[in-house]
C-alpha positions as CSV (number, residue, x, y, z in Angstrom):
1,R,-6.6,1.3,-0.3
2,D,-4.8,-1.9,0.6
3,D,-6.1,-3.1,4.0
4,N,-4.4,-6.5,4.1
5,F,-0.9,-5.3,3.1
6,G,-0.9,-7.7,0.2
7,L,-0.4,-4.8,-2.3
8,S,-3.5,-6.0,-4.2
9,A,-7.0,-6.7,-3.0
10,V,-7.8,-8.9,-6.0
11,P,-5.2,-10.7,-8.1
12,T,-5.1,-9.3,-11.7
13,P,-4.4,-11.8,-14.4
14,L,-1.9,-10.6,-17.0
15,S,-1.3,-12.1,-20.4
16,F,1.8,-11.2,-22.4
17,D,4.2,-12.7,-24.9
18,G,7.6,-11.9,-26.2
19,F,11.2,-12.9,-26.7
20,T,14.8,-11.8,-26.1
21,I,17.9,-12.4,-28.3
22,T,21.3,-11.9,-26.7
23,G,24.8,-12.1,-28.3
24,A,28.1,-11.5,-26.7
25,Y,31.8,-11.2,-27.7
26,L,34.7,-11.6,-25.3
27,R,38.3,-10.6,-26.0
28,D,41.0,-10.3,-23.3
29,N,39.4,-8.1,-20.6
30,W,36.8,-6.5,-22.9
31,Y,33.4,-7.8,-23.7
32,A,30.5,-6.5,-25.7
33,I,26.8,-7.5,-25.5
34,L,23.9,-6.8,-27.8
35,Q,20.4,-7.7,-26.6
36,Y,17.0,-7.3,-28.3
37,D,13.8,-7.4,-26.3
38,Q,10.2,-7.6,-27.7
39,V,7.2,-7.9,-25.4
40,N,3.5,-7.4,-26.2
41,S,0.4,-7.4,-24.0
42,G,-3.2,-6.4,-24.5
43,D,-3.8,-6.5,-20.7
44,S,-1.3,-3.9,-19.6
45,P,-0.5,-0.5,-21.1
46,M,3.1,-0.8,-19.6
47,L,3.7,-3.9,-21.7
48,A,1.6,-2.9,-24.7
49,E,4.6,-2.6,-27.0
50,I,8.2,-3.0,-25.7
51,N,10.7,-3.1,-28.5
52,K,14.3,-2.3,-27.3
53,L,17.8,-2.8,-28.5
54,S,20.5,-2.7,-25.8
55,P,24.2,-2.6,-26.6
56,S,26.9,-2.5,-24.0
57,I,30.6,-2.7,-23.7
58,W,32.5,-3.7,-20.5
59,Y,36.1,-3.7,-19.3
60,L,37.0,-6.2,-16.5
61,F,39.7,-4.8,-14.3
62,R,39.6,-8.0,-12.1
63,N,37.3,-11.0,-12.0
64,N,35.1,-9.2,-9.5
65,F,35.3,-5.6,-10.8
66,K,34.0,-4.3,-14.1
67,V,33.0,-0.9,-15.7
68,G,30.7,-0.6,-18.6
69,L,28.9,1.8,-20.9
70,V,25.3,0.7,-21.4
71,G,22.8,2.0,-24.0
72,R,19.1,1.2,-24.6
73,A,17.3,2.3,-27.8
74,D,13.5,2.2,-27.8
75,L,12.4,1.1,-31.3
76,R,8.7,1.6,-30.9
77,G,7.0,2.7,-34.0
78,S,4.6,5.1,-32.2
79,G,4.2,7.0,-29.0
80,P,6.9,8.4,-26.7
81,R,10.3,6.7,-26.8
82,D,12.5,6.0,-23.8
83,H,16.2,6.0,-24.6
84,L,19.0,5.4,-22.1
85,I,22.8,5.8,-21.9
86,A,24.5,5.0,-18.6
87,M,27.9,4.1,-17.1
88,E,27.8,1.3,-14.6
89,I,30.4,0.1,-12.1
90,R,29.9,-3.4,-10.7
91,T,31.8,-5.1,-8.1
92,M,31.4,-8.3,-6.0
93,F,33.0,-9.0,-2.7
């Protein structure tokens, strides 16, 4: 129970390491992105082994409006895998 509304009674140190590699290609109103993420931690089961490849392709209707198809492939060698395919619409006013 959290009596002081700080979401944690005692701070928990967390040690992890990893890297991200991102590449992108833009042509006319289309652009493609490929990103690779790897994170490892002995302190947290959620960060124990993250190994994901994330491709996406986007179309820019205007400078402030784009639609994209996004994927994420979980490349972990063991355990349950979490894959994702989504369509996103992003706009800025």
